[in-house]
PABA-286253 format. One record per residue: residue number from 1; residue in one letter; chain; y, z, x of N, C-alpha, C in turn. Coordinates in steps of 0.1 Angstrom, whole numbers, plus 5000, padded with zeros to 4 digits. Layout:
# PABA-286253
<site><num>NUM</num><residu>a</residu><chaine>A</chaine><n_py>Y</n_py><n_pz>Z</n_pz><n_px>X</n_px><ca_py>Y</ca_py><ca_pz>Z</ca_pz><ca_px>X</ca_px><c_py>Y</c_py><c_pz>Z</c_pz><c_px>X</c_px></site>
...
//
This chain:
# PABA-286253
<site><num>1</num><residu>m</residu><chaine>A</chaine><n_py>2001</n_py><n_pz>9089</n_pz><n_px>9774</n_px><ca_py>2005</ca_py><ca_pz>9086</ca_pz><ca_px>9788</ca_px><c_py>1996</c_py><c_pz>9093</c_pz><c_px>9798</c_px></site>
<site><num>2</num><residu>a</residu><chaine>A</chaine><n_py>1993</n_py><n_pz>9105</n_pz><n_px>9795</n_px><ca_py>1984</ca_py><ca_pz>9113</ca_pz><ca_px>9804</ca_px><c_py>1970</c_py><c_pz>9106</c_pz><c_px>9804</c_px></site>
<site><num>3</num><residu>l</residu><chaine>A</chaine><n_py>1966</n_py><n_pz>9101</n_pz><n_px>9793</n_px><ca_py>1953</ca_py><ca_pz>9095</ca_pz><ca_px>9793</ca_px><c_py>1953</c_py><c_pz>9082</c_pz><c_px>9801</c_px></site>
<site><num>4</num><residu>a</residu><chaine>A</chaine><n_py>1964</n_py><n_pz>9075</n_pz><n_px>9800</n_px><ca_py>1966</ca_py><ca_pz>9062</ca_pz><ca_px>9807</ca_px><c_py>1966</c_py><c_pz>9065</c_pz><c_px>9822</c_px></site>
<site><num>5</num><residu>a</residu><chaine>A</chaine><n_py>1973</n_py><n_pz>9076</n_pz><n_px>9826</n_px><ca_py>1973</ca_py><ca_pz>9080</ca_pz><ca_px>9840</ca_px><c_py>1959</c_py><c_pz>9084</c_pz><c_px>9845</c_px></site>
<site><num>6</num><residu>l</residu><chaine>A</chaine><n_py>1951</n_py><n_pz>9090</n_pz><n_px>9836</n_px><ca_py>1938</ca_py><ca_pz>9094</ca_pz><ca_px>9840</ca_px><c_py>1929</c_py><c_pz>9082</c_pz><c_px>9842</c_px></site>
<site><num>7</num><residu>k</residu><chaine>A</chaine><n_py>1931</n_py><n_pz>9072</n_pz><n_px>9833</n_px><ca_py>1922</ca_py><ca_pz>9060</ca_pz><ca_px>9834</ca_px><c_py>1924</c_py><c_pz>9053</c_pz><c_px>9847</c_px></site>
<site><num>8</num><residu>g</residu><chaine>A</chaine><n_py>1936</n_py><n_pz>9053</n_pz><n_px>9852</n_px><ca_py>1939</ca_py><ca_pz>9047</ca_pz><ca_px>9865</ca_px><c_py>1940</c_py><c_pz>9031</c_pz><c_px>9865</c_px></site>
<site><num>9</num><residu>d</residu><chaine>A</chaine><n_py>1941</n_py><n_pz>9026</n_pz><n_px>9853</n_px><ca_py>1943</ca_py><ca_pz>9011</ca_pz><ca_px>9851</ca_px><c_py>1956</c_py><c_pz>9007</c_pz><c_px>9857</c_px></site>
<site><num>10</num><residu>k</residu><chaine>A</chaine><n_py>1966</n_py><n_pz>9015</n_pz><n_px>9856</n_px><ca_py>1979</ca_py><ca_pz>9012</ca_pz><ca_px>9861</ca_px><c_py>1984</c_py><c_pz>9023</c_pz><c_px>9870</c_px></site>
<site><num>11</num><residu>t</residu><chaine>A</chaine><n_py>1993</n_py><n_pz>9019</n_pz><n_px>9879</n_px><ca_py>1998</ca_py><ca_pz>9029</ca_pz><ca_px>9888</ca_px><c_py>2008</c_py><c_pz>9038</c_pz><c_px>9881</c_px></site>
<site><num>12</num><residu>l</residu><chaine>A</chaine><n_py>2011</n_py><n_pz>9049</n_pz><n_px>9887</n_px><ca_py>2021</ca_py><ca_pz>9058</ca_pz><ca_px>9881</ca_px><c_py>2035</c_py><c_pz>9051</c_pz><c_px>9880</c_px></site>
<site><num>13</num><residu>a</residu><chaine>A</chaine><n_py>2038</n_py><n_pz>9043</n_pz><n_px>9890</n_px><ca_py>2051</ca_py><ca_pz>9036</ca_pz><ca_px>9889</ca_px><c_py>2051</c_py><c_pz>9026</c_pz><c_px>9877</c_px></site>
<site><num>14</num><residu>e</residu><chaine>A</chaine><n_py>2040</n_py><n_pz>9019</n_pz><n_px>9875</n_px><ca_py>2039</ca_py><ca_pz>9010</ca_pz><ca_px>9863</ca_px><c_py>2040</c_py><c_pz>9018</c_pz><c_px>9850</c_px></site>
<site><num>15</num><residu>l</residu><chaine>A</chaine><n_py>2033</n_py><n_pz>9029</n_pz><n_px>9849</n_px><ca_py>2034</ca_py><ca_pz>9037</ca_pz><ca_px>9837</ca_px><c_py>2048</c_py><c_pz>9043</c_pz><c_px>9835</c_px></site>
<site><num>16</num><residu>s</residu><chaine>A</chaine><n_py>2054</n_py><n_pz>9047</n_pz><n_px>9846</n_px><ca_py>2068</ca_py><ca_pz>9052</ca_pz><ca_px>9845</ca_px><c_py>2078</c_py><c_pz>9041</c_pz><c_px>9840</c_px></site>
<site><num>17</num><residu>e</residu><chaine>A</chaine><n_py>2076</n_py><n_pz>9029</n_pz><n_px>9845</n_px><ca_py>2084</ca_py><ca_pz>9018</ca_pz><ca_px>9840</ca_px><c_py>2081</c_py><c_pz>9015</c_pz><c_px>9826</c_px></site>
<site><num>18</num><residu>q</residu><chaine>A</chaine><n_py>2069</n_py><n_pz>9015</n_pz><n_px>9822</n_px><ca_py>2065</ca_py><ca_pz>9011</ca_pz><ca_px>9808</ca_px><c_py>2070</c_py><c_pz>9021</c_pz><c_px>9798</c_px></site>
<site><num>19</num><residu>f</residu><chaine>A</chaine><n_py>2068</n_py><n_pz>9034</n_pz><n_px>9801</n_px><ca_py>2072</ca_py><ca_pz>9044</ca_pz><ca_px>9791</ca_px><c_py>2085</c_py><c_pz>9050</c_pz><c_px>9794</c_px></site>
<site><num>20</num><residu>e</residu><chaine>A</chaine><n_py>2092</n_py><n_pz>9046</n_pz><n_px>9804</n_px><ca_py>2106</ca_py><ca_pz>9051</ca_pz><ca_px>9808</ca_px><c_py>2106</c_py><c_pz>9066</c_pz><c_px>9809</c_px></site>
<site><num>21</num><residu>v</residu><chaine>A</chaine><n_py>2096</n_py><n_pz>9071</n_pz><n_px>9817</n_px><ca_py>2095</ca_py><ca_pz>9085</ca_pz><ca_px>9820</ca_px><c_py>2093</c_py><c_pz>9086</c_pz><c_px>9835</c_px></site>
<site><num>22</num><residu>h</residu><chaine>A</chaine><n_py>2099</n_py><n_pz>9096</n_pz><n_px>9841</n_px><ca_py>2098</ca_py><ca_pz>9098</ca_pz><ca_px>9855</ca_px><c_py>2083</c_py><c_pz>9100</c_pz><c_px>9860</c_px></site>
<site><num>23</num><residu>v</residu><chaine>A</chaine><n_py>2080</n_py><n_pz>9096</n_pz><n_px>9872</n_px><ca_py>2067</ca_py><ca_pz>9097</ca_pz><ca_px>9877</ca_px><c_py>2062</c_py><c_pz>9111</c_pz><c_px>9878</c_px></site>
<site><num>24</num><residu>n</residu><chaine>A</chaine><n_py>2071</n_py><n_pz>9120</n_pz><n_px>9882</n_px><ca_py>2068</ca_py><ca_pz>9135</ca_pz><ca_px>9883</ca_px><c_py>2063</c_py><c_pz>9140</c_pz><c_px>9869</c_px></site>
<site><num>25</num><residu>q</residu><chaine>A</chaine><n_py>2070</n_py><n_pz>9136</n_pz><n_px>9859</n_px><ca_py>2066</ca_py><ca_pz>9141</ca_pz><ca_px>9845</ca_px><c_py>2052</c_py><c_pz>9136</c_pz><c_px>9841</c_px></site>
<site><num>26</num><residu>i</residu><chaine>A</chaine><n_py>2049</n_py><n_pz>9123</n_pz><n_px>9844</n_px><ca_py>2036</ca_py><ca_pz>9118</ca_pz><ca_px>9841</ca_px><c_py>2025</c_py><c_pz>9125</c_pz><c_px>9849</c_px></site>
<site><num>27</num><residu>t</residu><chaine>A</chaine><n_py>2028</n_py><n_pz>9128</n_pz><n_px>9862</n_px><ca_py>2019</ca_py><ca_pz>9136</ca_pz><ca_px>9870</ca_px><c_py>2016</c_py><c_pz>9150</c_pz><c_px>9864</c_px></site>
<site><num>28</num><residu>q</residu><chaine>A</chaine><n_py>2027</n_py><n_pz>9156</n_pz><n_px>9860</n_px><ca_py>2026</ca_py><ca_pz>9169</ca_pz><ca_px>9854</ca_px><c_py>2017</c_py><c_pz>9169</c_pz><c_px>9841</c_px></site>
<site><num>29</num><residu>w</residu><chaine>A</chaine><n_py>2020</n_py><n_pz>9160</n_pz><n_px>9833</n_px><ca_py>2012</ca_py><ca_pz>9158</ca_pz><ca_px>9820</ca_px><c_py>1998</c_py><c_pz>9155</c_pz><c_px>9823</c_px></site>
<site><num>30</num><residu>k</residu><chaine>A</chaine><n_py>1995</n_py><n_pz>9147</n_pz><n_px>9833</n_px><ca_py>1982</ca_py><ca_pz>9144</ca_pz><ca_px>9837</ca_px><c_py>1974</c_py><c_pz>9156</c_pz><c_px>9842</c_px></site>
<site><num>31</num><residu>n</residu><chaine>A</chaine><n_py>1981</n_py><n_pz>9164</n_pz><n_px>9850</n_px><ca_py>1975</ca_py><ca_pz>9176</ca_pz><ca_px>9855</ca_px><c_py>1972</c_py><c_pz>9186</c_pz><c_px>9844</c_px></site>
<site><num>32</num><residu>q</residu><chaine>A</chaine><n_py>1981</n_py><n_pz>9187</n_pz><n_px>9835</n_px><ca_py>1979</ca_py><ca_pz>9196</ca_pz><ca_px>9823</ca_px><c_py>1967</c_py><c_pz>9192</c_pz><c_px>9815</c_px></site>
<site><num>33</num><residu>l</residu><chaine>A</chaine><n_py>1966</n_py><n_pz>9179</n_pz><n_px>9813</n_px><ca_py>1955</ca_py><ca_pz>9174</ca_pz><ca_px>9805</ca_px><c_py>1942</c_py><c_pz>9177</c_pz><c_px>9812</c_px></site>
<site><num>34</num><residu>q</residu><chaine>A</chaine><n_py>1941</n_py><n_pz>9175</n_pz><n_px>9825</n_px><ca_py>1929</ca_py><ca_pz>9178</ca_pz><ca_px>9832</ca_px><c_py>1925</c_py><c_pz>9192</c_pz><c_px>9832</c_px></site>
<site><num>35</num><residu>e</residu><chaine>A</chaine><n_py>1935</n_py><n_pz>9201</n_pz><n_px>9832</n_px><ca_py>1932</ca_py><ca_pz>9216</ca_pz><ca_px>9832</ca_px><c_py>1928</c_py><c_pz>9220</c_pz><c_px>9818</c_px></site>
<site><num>36</num><residu>r</residu><chaine>A</chaine><n_py>1934</n_py><n_pz>9214</n_pz><n_px>9808</n_px><ca_py>1932</ca_py><ca_pz>9220</ca_pz><ca_px>9794</ca_px><c_py>1923</c_py><c_pz>9211</c_pz><c_px>9785</c_px></site>
<site><num>37</num><residu>a</residu><chaine>A</chaine><n_py>1917</n_py><n_pz>9200</n_pz><n_px>9791</n_px><ca_py>1909</ca_py><ca_pz>9191</ca_pz><ca_px>9782</ca_px><c_py>1897</c_py><c_pz>9198</c_pz><c_px>9777</c_px></site>
<site><num>38</num><residu>s</residu><chaine>A</chaine><n_py>1891</n_py><n_pz>9208</n_pz><n_px>9784</n_px><ca_py>1879</ca_py><ca_pz>9215</ca_pz><ca_px>9778</ca_px><c_py>1883</c_py><c_pz>9223</c_pz><c_px>9766</c_px></site>
<site><num>39</num><residu>n</residu><chaine>A</chaine><n_py>1895</n_py><n_pz>9227</n_pz><n_px>9764</n_px><ca_py>1899</ca_py><ca_pz>9235</ca_pz><ca_px>9752</ca_px><c_py>1899</c_py><c_pz>9226</c_pz><c_px>9739</c_px></site>
<site><num>40</num><residu>v</residu><chaine>A</chaine><n_py>1901</n_py><n_pz>9213</n_pz><n_px>9741</n_px><ca_py>1901</ca_py><ca_pz>9204</ca_pz><ca_px>9730</ca_px><c_py>1887</c_py><c_pz>9204</c_pz><c_px>9723</c_px></site>
<site><num>41</num><residu>f</residu><chaine>A</chaine><n_py>1876</n_py><n_pz>9205</n_pz><n_px>9731</n_px><ca_py>1863</ca_py><ca_pz>9204</ca_pz><ca_px>9726</ca_px><c_py>1856</c_py><c_pz>9217</c_pz><c_px>9724</c_px></site>
<site><num>42</num><residu>a</residu><chaine>A</chaine><n_py>1863</n_py><n_pz>9228</n_pz><n_px>9727</n_px><ca_py>1857</ca_py><ca_pz>9241</ca_pz><ca_px>9726</ca_px><c_py>1857</c_py><c_pz>9246</c_pz><c_px>9711</c_px></site>
<site><num>43</num><residu>t</residu><chaine>A</chaine><n_py>1847</n_py><n_pz>9254</n_pz><n_px>9708</n_px><ca_py>1846</ca_py><ca_pz>9260</ca_pz><ca_px>9695</ca_px><c_py>1857</c_py><c_pz>9271</c_pz><c_px>9694</c_px></site>
<site><num>44</num><residu>a</residu><chaine>A</chaine><n_py>1859</n_py><n_pz>9275</n_pz><n_px>9682</n_px><ca_py>1869</ca_py><ca_pz>9286</ca_pz><ca_px>9679</ca_px><c_py>1864</c_py><c_pz>9299</c_pz><c_px>9687</c_px></site>
<site><num>45</num><residu>a</residu><chaine>A</chaine><n_py>1852</n_py><n_pz>9302</n_pz><n_px>9687</n_px><ca_py>1846</ca_py><ca_pz>9314</ca_pz><ca_px>9694</ca_px><c_py>1849</c_py><c_pz>9313</c_pz><c_px>9709</c_px></site>
<site><num>46</num><residu>e</residu><chaine>A</chaine><n_py>1846</n_py><n_pz>9301</n_pz><n_px>9714</n_px><ca_py>1849</ca_py><ca_pz>9299</ca_pz><ca_px>9729</ca_px><c_py>1863</c_py><c_pz>9300</c_pz><c_px>9732</c_px></site>
<site><num>47</num><residu>r</residu><chaine>A</chaine><n_py>1872</n_py><n_pz>9295</n_pz><n_px>9723</n_px><ca_py>1887</ca_py><ca_pz>9297</ca_pz><ca_px>9726</ca_px><c_py>1891</c_py><c_pz>9311</c_pz><c_px>9726</c_px></site>
<site><num>48</num><residu>n</residu><chaine>A</chaine><n_py>1885</n_py><n_pz>9319</n_pz><n_px>9716</n_px><ca_py>1889</ca_py><ca_pz>9333</ca_pz><ca_px>9715</ca_px><c_py>1884</c_py><c_pz>9341</c_pz><c_px>9727</c_px></site>
<site><num>49</num><residu>e</residu><chaine>A</chaine><n_py>1872</n_py><n_pz>9337</n_pz><n_px>9732</n_px><ca_py>1866</ca_py><ca_pz>9343</ca_pz><ca_px>9744</ca_px><c_py>1874</c_py><c_pz>9341</c_pz><c_px>9756</c_px></site>
<site><num>50</num><residu>s</residu><chaine>A</chaine><n_py>1880</n_py><n_pz>9329</n_pz><n_px>9758</n_px><ca_py>1887</ca_py><ca_pz>9326</ca_pz><ca_px>9769</ca_px><c_py>1902</c_py><c_pz>9331</c_pz><c_px>9768</c_px></site>
<site><num>51</num><residu>a</residu><chaine>A</chaine><n_py>1906</n_py><n_pz>9335</n_pz><n_px>9756</n_px><ca_py>1920</ca_py><ca_pz>9339</ca_pz><ca_px>9754</ca_px><c_py>1923</c_py><c_pz>9352</c_pz><c_px>9761</c_px></site>
<site><num>52</num><residu>g</residu><chaine>A</chaine><n_py>1913</n_py><n_pz>9360</n_pz><n_px>9763</n_px><ca_py>1915</ca_py><ca_pz>9373</ca_pz><ca_px>9770</ca_px><c_py>1912</c_py><c_pz>9385</c_pz><c_px>9761</c_px></site>
<site><num>53</num><residu>p</residu><chaine>A</chaine><n_py>1915</n_py><n_pz>9397</n_pz><n_px>9765</n_px><ca_py>1912</ca_py><ca_pz>9409</ca_pz><ca_px>9758</ca_px><c_py>1921</c_py><c_pz>9410</c_pz><c_px>9745</c_px></site>
<site><num>54</num><residu>d</residu><chaine>A</chaine><n_py>1916</n_py><n_pz>9417</n_pz><n_px>9736</n_px><ca_py>1922</ca_py><ca_pz>9419</ca_pz><ca_px>9723</ca_px><c_py>1935</c_py><c_pz>9429</c_pz><c_px>9725</c_px></site>
<site><num>55</num><residu>v</residu><chaine>A</chaine><n_py>1946</n_py><n_pz>9425</n_pz><n_px>9720</n_px><ca_py>1958</ca_py><ca_pz>9432</ca_pz><ca_px>9722</ca_px><c_py>1957</c_py><c_pz>9446</c_pz><c_px>9715</c_px></site>
<site><num>56</num><residu>k</residu><chaine>A</chaine><n_py>1950</n_py><n_pz>9447</n_pz><n_px>9704</n_px><ca_py>1949</ca_py><ca_pz>9461</ca_pz><ca_px>9697</ca_px><c_py>1941</c_py><c_pz>9470</c_pz><c_px>9706</c_px></site>
<site><num>57</num><residu>e</residu><chaine>A</chaine><n_py>1930</n_py><n_pz>9465</n_pz><n_px>9713</n_px><ca_py>1922</ca_py><ca_pz>9473</ca_pz><ca_px>9722</ca_px><c_py>1931</c_py><c_pz>9478</c_pz><c_px>9734</c_px></site>
<site><num>58</num><residu>l</residu><chaine>A</chaine><n_py>1939</n_py><n_pz>9469</n_pz><n_px>9739</n_px><ca_py>1947</ca_py><ca_pz>9473</ca_pz><ca_px>9750</ca_px><c_py>1958</c_py><c_pz>9483</c_pz><c_px>9746</c_px></site>
<site><num>59</num><residu>h</residu><chaine>A</chaine><n_py>1964</n_py><n_pz>9482</n_pz><n_px>9734</n_px><ca_py>1973</ca_py><ca_pz>9492</ca_pz><ca_px>9730</ca_px><c_py>1966</c_py><c_pz>9506</c_pz><c_px>9728</c_px></site>
<site><num>60</num><residu>a</residu><chaine>A</chaine><n_py>1954</n_py><n_pz>9505</n_pz><n_px>9723</n_px><ca_py>1947</ca_py><ca_pz>9518</ca_pz><ca_px>9721</ca_px><c_py>1944</c_py><c_pz>9524</c_pz><c_px>9734</c_px></site>
<site><num>61</num><residu>k</residu><chaine>A</chaine><n_py>1940</n_py><n_pz>9516</n_pz><n_px>9744</n_px><ca_py>1937</ca_py><ca_pz>9522</ca_pz><ca_px>9757</ca_px><c_py>1950</c_py><c_pz>9527</c_pz><c_px>9764</c_px></site>
<site><num>62</num><residu>i</residu><chaine>A</chaine><n_py>1961</n_py><n_pz>9520</n_pz><n_px>9762</n_px><ca_py>1974</ca_py><ca_pz>9525</ca_pz><ca_px>9767</ca_px><c_py>1977</c_py><c_pz>9539</c_pz><c_px>9761</c_px></site>
<site><num>63</num><residu>g</residu><chaine>A</chaine><n_py>1976</n_py><n_pz>9540</n_pz><n_px>9748</n_px><ca_py>1978</ca_py><ca_pz>9553</ca_pz><ca_px>9742</ca_px><c_py>1969</c_py><c_pz>9564</c_pz><c_px>9747</c_px></site>
<site><num>64</num><residu>q</residu><chaine>A</chaine><n_py>1957</n_py><n_pz>9561</n_pz><n_px>9749</n_px><ca_py>1947</ca_py><ca_pz>9571</ca_pz><ca_px>9754</ca_px><c_py>1951</c_py><c_pz>9575</c_pz><c_px>9768</c_px></site>
<site><num>65</num><residu>l</residu><chaine>A</chaine><n_py>1955</n_py><n_pz>9566</n_pz><n_px>9776</n_px><ca_py>1958</ca_py><ca_pz>9569</ca_pz><ca_px>9790</ca_px><c_py>1972</c_py><c_pz>9577</c_pz><c_px>9791</c_px></site>
<site><num>66</num><residu>a</residu><chaine>A</chaine><n_py>1981</n_py><n_pz>9574</n_pz><n_px>9782</n_px><ca_py>1993</ca_py><ca_pz>9581</ca_pz><ca_px>9781</ca_px><c_py>1991</c_py><c_pz>9596</c_pz><c_px>9777</c_px></site>
<site><num>67</num><residu>m</residu><chaine>A</chaine><n_py>1982</n_py><n_pz>9598</n_pz><n_px>9767</n_px><ca_py>1979</ca_py><ca_pz>9611</ca_pz><ca_px>9763</ca_px><c_py>1972</c_py><c_pz>9619</c_pz><c_px>9775</c_px></site>
<site><num>68</num><residu>a</residu><chaine>A</chaine><n_py>1963</n_py><n_pz>9613</n_pz><n_px>9782</n_px><ca_py>1957</ca_py><ca_pz>9619</ca_pz><ca_px>9793</ca_px><c_py>1967</c_py><c_pz>9623</c_pz><c_px>9804</c_px></site>
<site><num>69</num><residu>n</residu><chaine>A</chaine><n_py>1976</n_py><n_pz>9614</n_pz><n_px>9807</n_px><ca_py>1987</ca_py><ca_pz>9616</ca_pz><ca_px>9817</ca_px><c_py>1995</c_py><c_pz>9628</c_pz><c_px>9813</c_px></site>
<site><num>70</num><residu>d</residu><chaine>A</chaine><n_py>1999</n_py><n_pz>9628</n_pz><n_px>9800</n_px><ca_py>2007</ca_py><ca_pz>9640</ca_pz><ca_px>9795</ca_px><c_py>2000</c_py><c_pz>9653</c_pz><c_px>9796</c_px></site>
<site><num>71</num><residu>f</residu><chaine>A</chaine><n_py>1987</n_py><n_pz>9653</n_pz><n_px>9793</n_px><ca_py>1979</ca_py><ca_pz>9665</ca_pz><ca_px>9794</ca_px><c_py>1978</c_py><c_pz>9670</c_pz><c_px>9808</c_px></site>
<site><num>72</num><residu>l</residu><chaine>A</chaine><n_py>1975</n_py><n_pz>9660</n_pz><n_px>9817</n_px><ca_py>1974</ca_py><ca_pz>9664</ca_pz><ca_px>9831</ca_px><c_py>1987</c_py><c_pz>9669</c_pz><c_px>9837</c_px></site>
<site><num>73</num><residu>a</residu><chaine>A</chaine><n_py>1998</n_py><n_pz>9662</n_pz><n_px>9833</n_px><ca_py>2011</ca_py><ca_pz>9666</ca_pz><ca_px>9838</ca_px><c_py>2014</c_py><c_pz>9680</c_pz><c_px>9834</c_px></site>
<site><num>74</num><residu>a</residu><chaine>A</chaine><n_py>2011</n_py><n_pz>9684</n_pz><n_px>9821</n_px><ca_py>2013</ca_py><ca_pz>9697</ca_pz><ca_px>9816</ca_px><c_py>2004</c_py><c_pz>9707</c_pz><c_px>9823</c_px></site>
<site><num>75</num><residu>a</residu><chaine>A</chaine><n_py>1992</n_py><n_pz>9703</n_pz><n_px>9825</n_px><ca_py>1982</ca_py><ca_pz>9712</ca_pz><ca_px>9832</ca_px><c_py>1986</c_py><c_pz>9715</c_pz><c_px>9846</c_px></site>
<site><num>76</num><residu>l</residu><chaine>A</chaine><n_py>1990</n_py><n_pz>9705</n_pz><n_px>9853</n_px><ca_py>1994</ca_py><ca_pz>9706</ca_pz><ca_px>9867</ca_px><c_py>2007</c_py><c_pz>9714</c_pz><c_px>9869</c_px></site>
<site><num>77</num><residu>g</residu><chaine>A</chaine><n_py>2016</n_py><n_pz>9713</n_pz><n_px>9859</n_px><ca_py>2028</ca_py><ca_pz>9720</ca_pz><ca_px>9859</ca_px><c_py>2026</c_py><c_pz>9735</c_pz><c_px>9858</c_px></site>
<site><num>78</num><residu>r</residu><chaine>A</chaine><n_py>2015</n_py><n_pz>9739</n_pz><n_px>9852</n_px><ca_py>2012</ca_py><ca_pz>9753</ca_pz><ca_px>9850</ca_px><c_py>2004</c_py><c_pz>9759</c_pz><c_px>9862</c_px></site>
<site><num>79</num><residu>v</residu><chaine>A</chaine><n_py>2000</n_py><n_pz>9751</n_pz><n_px>9872</n_px><ca_py>1992</ca_py><ca_pz>9756</ca_pz><ca_px>9882</ca_px><c_py>1999</c_py><c_pz>9768</c_pz><c_px>9890</c_px></site>
<site><num>80</num><residu>g</residu><chaine>A</chaine><n_py>2012</n_py><n_pz>9766</n_pz><n_px>9893</n_px><ca_py>2019</ca_py><ca_pz>9777</ca_pz><ca_px>9900</ca_px><c_py>2024</c_py><c_pz>9788</c_pz><c_px>9891</c_px></site>
<site><num>81</num><residu>d</residu><chaine>A</chaine><n_py>2023</n_py><n_pz>9786</n_pz><n_px>9878</n_px><ca_py>2027</ca_py><ca_pz>9796</ca_pz><ca_px>9868</ca_px><c_py>2019</c_py><c_pz>9809</c_pz><c_px>9869</c_px></site>
<site><num>82</num><residu>p</residu><chaine>A</chaine><n_py>2025</n_py><n_pz>9820</n_pz><n_px>9869</n_px><ca_py>2017</ca_py><ca_pz>9833</ca_pz><ca_px>9870</ca_px><c_py>2008</c_py><c_pz>9835</c_pz><c_px>9858</c_px></site>
<site><num>83</num><residu>s</residu><chaine>A</chaine><n_py>2011</n_py><n_pz>9829</n_pz><n_px>9847</n_px><ca_py>2002</ca_py><ca_pz>9831</ca_pz><ca_px>9835</ca_px><c_py>1990</c_py><c_pz>9821</c_pz><c_px>9835</c_px></site>
<site><num>84</num><residu>a</residu><chaine>A</chaine><n_py>1989</n_py><n_pz>9812</n_pz><n_px>9845</n_px><ca_py>1978</ca_py><ca_pz>9803</ca_pz><ca_px>9846</ca_px><c_py>1966</c_py><c_pz>9811</c_pz><c_px>9850</c_px></site>
<site><num>85</num><residu>k</residu><chaine>A</chaine><n_py>1954</n_py><n_pz>9807</n_pz><n_px>9843</n_px><ca_py>1942</ca_py><ca_pz>9814</ca_pz><ca_px>9846</ca_px><c_py>1936</c_py><c_pz>9808</c_pz><c_px>9859</c_px></site>
<site><num>86</num><residu>r</residu><chaine>A</chaine><n_py>1929</n_py><n_pz>9816</n_pz><n_px>9866</n_px><ca_py>1923</ca_py><ca_pz>9811</ca_pz><ca_px>9879</ca_px><c_py>1908</c_py><c_pz>9813</c_pz><c_px>9878</c_px></site>
//
């Protein structure tokens, strides 16, 4: 249906009548096909590249930042402490 809508041989109203689907749904599918058509012909490496950052790397970075925040919170908490070195 989306391909037929892209071809433009028939109007959306004609396609809606032929396939018994609302015009808005056909339009939505057509837009999705236009946006994602490049993924159909992309290699696996290109798909992985466009998928975004690796989740494991992000989790590692979150852990690293959490440890740094804890360390700094503890260090700043001791600033007013009389036992803190100056």
